DOKOLTOR-578332 format. One record per residue (C-alpha): x, y, z; residue in one letter. Coordinates in steps of 0.2 Angstrom, whole numbers. Layout:
! residues N
atom px = X, py = Y, pz = Z, rest = a .
...
***
This chain:
! residues 160
atom px = 180, py = 639, pz = 53, rest = m .
atom px = 179, py = 646, pz = 70, rest = r .
atom px = 171, py = 663, pz = 64, rest = w .
atom px = 154, py = 655, pz = 58, rest = p .
atom px = 152, py = 646, pz = 74, rest = i .
atom px = 156, py = 661, pz = 84, rest = a .
atom px = 144, py = 672, pz = 74, rest = r .
atom px = 131, py = 659, pz = 76, rest = f .
atom px = 134, py = 658, pz = 95, rest = a .
atom px = 134, py = 677, pz = 97, rest = l .
atom px = 118, py = 680, pz = 87, rest = v .
atom px = 109, py = 665, pz = 96, rest = f .
atom px = 113, py = 672, pz = 113, rest = f .
atom px = 109, py = 690, pz = 108, rest = a .
atom px = 92, py = 684, pz = 102, rest = c .
atom px = 89, py = 675, pz = 118, rest = l .
atom px = 95, py = 690, pz = 128, rest = l .
atom px = 83, py = 701, pz = 118, rest = g .
atom px = 68, py = 689, pz = 121, rest = f .
atom px = 73, py = 689, pz = 139, rest = s .
atom px = 73, py = 708, pz = 141, rest = v .
atom px = 57, py = 709, pz = 131, rest = l .
atom px = 49, py = 696, pz = 142, rest = s .
atom px = 54, py = 705, pz = 158, rest = v .
atom px = 51, py = 723, pz = 151, rest = a .
atom px = 33, py = 719, pz = 145, rest = t .
atom px = 29, py = 707, pz = 159, rest = n .
atom px = 25, py = 694, pz = 146, rest = l .
atom px = 19, py = 680, pz = 157, rest = q .
atom px = 4, py = 691, pz = 162, rest = n .
atom px = -1, py = 694, pz = 144, rest = h .
atom px = -3, py = 677, pz = 138, rest = l .
atom px = -21, py = 674, pz = 144, rest = h .
atom px = -28, py = 672, pz = 127, rest = v .
atom px = -15, py = 658, pz = 123, rest = f .
atom px = -18, py = 650, pz = 139, rest = e .
atom px = -37, py = 650, pz = 137, rest = n .
atom px = -35, py = 644, pz = 119, rest = g .
atom px = -23, py = 630, pz = 124, rest = i .
atom px = -34, py = 624, pz = 138, rest = a .
atom px = -50, py = 624, pz = 126, rest = n .
atom px = -41, py = 615, pz = 112, rest = a .
atom px = -33, py = 602, pz = 124, rest = s .
atom px = -49, py = 598, pz = 133, rest = a .
atom px = -58, py = 597, pz = 117, rest = s .
atom px = -45, py = 585, pz = 110, rest = l .
atom px = -45, py = 575, pz = 126, rest = a .
atom px = -64, py = 575, pz = 126, rest = h .
atom px = -64, py = 568, pz = 108, rest = w .
atom px = -54, py = 553, pz = 115, rest = f .
atom px = -67, py = 550, pz = 128, rest = g .
atom px = -62, py = 562, pz = 142, rest = s .
atom px = -74, py = 570, pz = 154, rest = t .
atom px = -63, py = 586, pz = 156, rest = a .
atom px = -71, py = 603, pz = 156, rest = k .
atom px = -63, py = 620, pz = 155, rest = v .
atom px = -68, py = 631, pz = 169, rest = v .
atom px = -63, py = 649, pz = 172, rest = e .
atom px = -54, py = 651, pz = 155, rest = g .
atom px = -37, py = 642, pz = 158, rest = n .
atom px = -42, py = 629, pz = 171, rest = y .
atom px = -46, py = 611, pz = 165, rest = i .
atom px = -56, py = 601, pz = 178, rest = s .
atom px = -54, py = 582, pz = 176, rest = v .
atom px = -58, py = 569, pz = 189, rest = g .
atom px = -53, py = 575, pz = 206, rest = t .
atom px = -40, py = 587, pz = 199, rest = m .
atom px = -40, py = 604, pz = 191, rest = t .
atom px = -25, py = 608, pz = 179, rest = l .
atom px = -20, py = 626, pz = 178, rest = n .
atom px = -14, py = 630, pz = 160, rest = i .
atom px = -2, py = 645, pz = 164, rest = n .
atom px = 11, py = 654, pz = 154, rest = h .
atom px = 24, py = 640, pz = 156, rest = e .
atom px = 12, py = 628, pz = 148, rest = c .
atom px = 11, py = 639, pz = 132, rest = t .
atom px = 28, py = 634, pz = 127, rest = g .
atom px = 32, py = 652, pz = 122, rest = v .
atom px = 49, py = 651, pz = 131, rest = f .
atom px = 54, py = 636, pz = 121, rest = v .
atom px = 48, py = 644, pz = 105, rest = l .
atom px = 60, py = 658, pz = 109, rest = f .
atom px = 75, py = 646, pz = 109, rest = v .
atom px = 69, py = 639, pz = 92, rest = l .
atom px = 67, py = 656, pz = 85, rest = i .
atom px = 84, py = 662, pz = 91, rest = s .
atom px = 92, py = 646, pz = 84, rest = f .
atom px = 84, py = 649, pz = 67, rest = i .
atom px = 88, py = 667, pz = 67, rest = a .
atom px = 106, py = 664, pz = 71, rest = a .
atom px = 108, py = 650, pz = 58, rest = y .
atom px = 116, py = 657, pz = 41, rest = p .
atom px = 102, py = 655, pz = 29, rest = s .
atom px = 91, py = 665, pz = 18, rest = r .
atom px = 77, py = 676, pz = 26, rest = l .
atom px = 63, py = 667, pz = 18, rest = w .
atom px = 69, py = 650, pz = 24, rest = l .
atom px = 71, py = 657, pz = 41, rest = k .
atom px = 53, py = 665, pz = 41, rest = l .
atom px = 46, py = 648, pz = 34, rest = t .
atom px = 55, py = 638, pz = 47, rest = g .
atom px = 49, py = 650, pz = 61, rest = i .
atom px = 31, py = 650, pz = 56, rest = v .
atom px = 31, py = 631, pz = 53, rest = a .
atom px = 40, py = 628, pz = 69, rest = g .
atom px = 28, py = 638, pz = 79, rest = i .
atom px = 13, py = 630, pz = 71, rest = t .
atom px = 19, py = 612, pz = 73, rest = i .
atom px = 26, py = 614, pz = 91, rest = l .
atom px = 10, py = 623, pz = 96, rest = s .
atom px = 0, py = 608, pz = 90, rest = l .
atom px = 11, py = 596, pz = 98, rest = i .
atom px = 9, py = 606, pz = 114, rest = n .
atom px = -10, py = 604, pz = 113, rest = v .
atom px = -7, py = 585, pz = 111, rest = v .
atom px = 5, py = 585, pz = 126, rest = r .
atom px = -8, py = 593, pz = 137, rest = i .
atom px = -22, py = 582, pz = 131, rest = a .
atom px = -13, py = 567, pz = 135, rest = t .
atom px = -9, py = 573, pz = 152, rest = l .
atom px = -28, py = 576, pz = 154, rest = v .
atom px = -31, py = 558, pz = 150, rest = r .
atom px = -17, py = 552, pz = 161, rest = l .
atom px = -25, py = 561, pz = 176, rest = v .
atom px = -41, py = 551, pz = 173, rest = e .
atom px = -33, py = 534, pz = 173, rest = y .
atom px = -17, py = 536, pz = 183, rest = y .
atom px = -17, py = 553, pz = 193, rest = p .
atom px = -2, py = 548, pz = 203, rest = t .
atom px = 8, py = 548, pz = 187, rest = l .
atom px = 4, py = 565, pz = 182, rest = f .
atom px = 19, py = 574, pz = 191, rest = p .
atom px = 31, py = 562, pz = 183, rest = y .
atom px = 24, py = 564, pz = 166, rest = f .
atom px = 22, py = 582, pz = 167, rest = h .
atom px = 39, py = 586, pz = 174, rest = e .
atom px = 50, py = 573, pz = 166, rest = y .
atom px = 43, py = 563, pz = 151, rest = v .
atom px = 34, py = 577, pz = 142, rest = w .
atom px = 46, py = 591, pz = 145, rest = q .
atom px = 60, py = 580, pz = 139, rest = g .
atom px = 50, py = 574, pz = 124, rest = a .
atom px = 46, py = 592, pz = 120, rest = f .
atom px = 64, py = 598, pz = 121, rest = l .
atom px = 69, py = 583, pz = 110, rest = m .
atom px = 55, py = 587, pz = 97, rest = l .
atom px = 61, py = 605, pz = 97, rest = v .
atom px = 79, py = 599, pz = 94, rest = t .
atom px = 73, py = 587, pz = 80, rest = l .
atom px = 63, py = 601, pz = 72, rest = y .
atom px = 79, py = 612, pz = 72, rest = a .
atom px = 90, py = 599, pz = 64, rest = i .
atom px = 76, py = 595, pz = 51, rest = t .
atom px = 75, py = 613, pz = 47, rest = w .
atom px = 94, py = 615, pz = 45, rest = v .
atom px = 94, py = 600, pz = 33, rest = e .
atom px = 79, py = 607, pz = 23, rest = w .
atom px = 87, py = 625, pz = 22, rest = s .
atom px = 104, py = 618, pz = 16, rest = r .
atom px = 96, py = 611, pz = 0, rest = r .
***
Protein backbone atom coordinates (compact mmCIF):
# COMPACT_ATOMS: atom_id res chain seq x y z
CA UNK A 1 0.00 0.00 0.00
CA UNK A 2 2.93 2.37 0.58
CA UNK A 3 4.30 2.06 -2.94
CA UNK A 4 1.37 3.79 -4.76
CA UNK A 5 1.50 6.69 -2.30
CA UNK A 6 5.29 6.95 -2.59
CA UNK A 7 5.06 6.79 -6.40
CA UNK A 8 2.38 9.51 -6.41
CA UNK A 9 4.49 11.73 -4.14
CA UNK A 10 7.63 11.23 -6.23
CA UNK A 11 5.89 11.98 -9.53
CA UNK A 12 4.02 14.94 -8.03
CA UNK A 13 7.15 16.57 -6.63
CA UNK A 14 9.15 15.73 -9.77
CA UNK A 15 6.52 17.52 -11.85
CA UNK A 16 6.55 20.51 -9.50
CA UNK A 17 10.33 20.60 -9.65
CA UNK A 18 10.19 20.40 -13.44
CA UNK A 19 7.72 23.28 -13.63
CA UNK A 20 9.89 25.30 -11.24
CA UNK A 21 13.05 24.71 -13.26
CA UNK A 22 11.19 25.49 -16.49
CA UNK A 23 9.77 28.69 -14.98
CA UNK A 24 13.19 29.90 -13.86
CA UNK A 25 15.02 28.77 -17.01
CA UNK A 26 12.55 30.52 -19.32
CA UNK A 27 11.97 33.51 -17.01
CA UNK A 28 8.29 32.61 -17.34
CA UNK A 29 6.93 35.52 -15.32
CA UNK A 30 8.23 37.89 -18.02
CA UNK A 31 6.44 36.02 -20.82
CA UNK A 32 2.87 36.04 -19.57
CA UNK A 33 1.89 39.48 -20.89
CA UNK A 34 -0.69 38.09 -23.32
CA UNK A 35 -2.41 36.25 -20.47
CA UNK A 36 -2.16 39.24 -18.11
CA UNK A 37 -3.73 41.51 -20.76
CA UNK A 38 -6.44 38.96 -21.56
CA UNK A 39 -7.34 38.49 -17.90
CA UNK A 40 -7.40 42.27 -17.37
CA UNK A 41 -9.70 42.77 -20.36
CA UNK A 42 -12.01 39.87 -19.49
CA UNK A 43 -12.23 40.88 -15.81
CA UNK A 44 -12.89 44.55 -16.58
CA UNK A 45 -15.51 43.56 -19.15
CA UNK A 46 -17.24 41.25 -16.68
CA UNK A 47 -17.15 43.91 -13.97
CA UNK A 48 -18.42 46.48 -16.49
CA UNK A 49 -21.28 44.14 -17.39
CA UNK A 50 -22.28 44.32 -13.71
CA UNK A 51 -22.19 48.12 -13.65
CA UNK A 52 -18.53 48.89 -13.03
CA UNK A 53 -16.79 51.95 -14.42
CA UNK A 54 -13.48 50.07 -14.65
CA UNK A 55 -11.32 50.56 -17.71
CA UNK A 56 -8.22 48.74 -18.89
CA UNK A 57 -5.24 51.04 -19.34
CA UNK A 58 -1.79 50.10 -20.62
CA UNK A 59 -2.70 46.47 -21.34
CA UNK A 60 -2.70 44.82 -17.92
CA UNK A 61 -3.76 47.68 -15.64
CA UNK A 62 -7.38 48.15 -14.59
CA UNK A 63 -8.30 51.65 -13.52
CA UNK A 64 -11.25 51.74 -11.15
CA UNK A 65 -12.20 54.61 -8.87
CA UNK A 66 -9.08 55.99 -7.27
CA UNK A 67 -7.12 52.75 -7.67
CA UNK A 68 -5.25 51.08 -10.48
CA UNK A 69 -4.94 47.32 -10.27
CA UNK A 70 -1.91 45.67 -11.88
CA UNK A 71 -2.76 42.26 -13.29
CA UNK A 72 0.69 40.68 -13.11
CA UNK A 73 2.06 37.15 -13.53
CA UNK A 74 0.85 36.14 -10.06
CA UNK A 75 -2.72 37.07 -11.05
CA UNK A 76 -2.70 34.61 -13.95
CA UNK A 77 -2.95 31.63 -11.61
CA UNK A 78 -0.30 29.82 -13.65
CA UNK A 79 1.62 28.61 -10.60
CA UNK A 80 -1.51 27.20 -8.96
CA UNK A 81 -2.34 25.50 -12.26
CA UNK A 82 1.12 23.90 -12.18
CA UNK A 83 0.16 22.32 -8.84
CA UNK A 84 -3.09 21.01 -10.31
CA UNK A 85 -1.38 19.66 -13.44
CA UNK A 86 1.28 17.98 -11.28
CA UNK A 87 -1.41 16.38 -9.13
CA UNK A 88 -3.34 15.04 -12.11
CA UNK A 89 -0.16 13.85 -13.84
CA UNK A 90 0.94 11.98 -10.71
CA UNK A 91 -2.40 10.33 -10.00
CA UNK A 92 -2.64 6.80 -11.42
CA UNK A 93 -5.19 7.08 -14.21
CA UNK A 94 -5.48 6.69 -17.96
CA UNK A 95 -3.81 9.27 -20.15
CA UNK A 96 -7.01 10.48 -21.82
CA UNK A 97 -8.60 11.02 -18.39
CA UNK A 98 -5.54 13.00 -17.29
CA UNK A 99 -5.60 15.14 -20.44
CA UNK A 100 -9.32 15.76 -20.08
CA UNK A 101 -8.86 16.67 -16.41
CA UNK A 102 -6.01 19.06 -17.18
CA UNK A 103 -7.80 20.83 -20.04
CA UNK A 104 -11.07 21.10 -18.10
CA UNK A 105 -9.25 22.22 -14.95
CA UNK A 106 -7.28 24.93 -16.72
CA UNK A 107 -10.45 26.18 -18.42
CA UNK A 108 -12.67 26.16 -15.33
CA UNK A 109 -10.07 27.65 -13.00
CA UNK A 110 -9.11 30.33 -15.51
CA UNK A 111 -12.75 31.38 -15.76
CA UNK A 112 -13.03 31.43 -11.97
CA UNK A 113 -9.88 33.57 -11.88
CA UNK A 114 -11.55 36.13 -14.16
CA UNK A 115 -14.57 36.15 -11.83
CA UNK A 116 -12.21 36.58 -8.87
CA UNK A 117 -10.58 39.65 -10.36
CA UNK A 118 -13.92 41.09 -11.53
CA UNK A 119 -15.30 40.82 -7.99
CA UNK A 120 -12.18 42.53 -6.65
CA UNK A 121 -12.73 45.33 -9.17
CA UNK A 122 -16.31 45.79 -7.94
CA UNK A 123 -15.14 45.64 -4.33
CA UNK A 124 -12.70 48.49 -4.98
CA UNK A 125 -15.58 50.65 -6.17
CA UNK A 126 -17.66 50.17 -3.03
CA UNK A 127 -15.22 49.25 -0.25
CA UNK A 128 -11.65 50.07 -1.32
CA UNK A 129 -10.28 49.55 2.18
CA UNK A 130 -11.37 45.89 2.06
CA UNK A 131 -9.42 45.19 -1.14
CA UNK A 132 -6.15 44.05 0.53
CA UNK A 133 -7.99 41.62 2.83
CA UNK A 134 -10.12 40.09 0.07
CA UNK A 135 -7.19 39.97 -2.35
CA UNK A 136 -4.68 38.40 0.03
CA UNK A 137 -6.87 36.16 2.19
CA UNK A 138 -10.43 35.58 1.05
CA UNK A 139 -9.91 34.99 -2.66
CA UNK A 140 -6.54 33.26 -2.37
CA UNK A 141 -7.96 30.83 0.17
CA UNK A 142 -11.11 30.32 -1.87
CA UNK A 143 -9.09 29.74 -5.04
CA UNK A 144 -6.90 27.12 -3.36
CA UNK A 145 -10.02 25.46 -1.96
CA UNK A 146 -11.57 25.39 -5.46
CA UNK A 147 -8.41 23.83 -6.91
CA UNK A 148 -8.54 21.18 -4.20
CA UNK A 149 -12.25 20.52 -4.80
CA UNK A 150 -11.61 20.24 -8.53
CA UNK A 151 -8.78 17.74 -7.92
CA UNK A 152 -10.99 15.64 -5.63
CA UNK A 153 -13.86 15.78 -8.13
CA UNK A 154 -11.53 14.78 -10.95
CA UNK A 155 -10.21 11.82 -8.93
CA UNK A 156 -13.75 10.59 -8.27
CA UNK A 157 -14.68 11.03 -11.94
CA UNK A 158 -11.53 9.28 -13.17
CA UNK A 159 -12.14 6.27 -10.91
CA UNK A 160 -15.50 5.42 -12.53
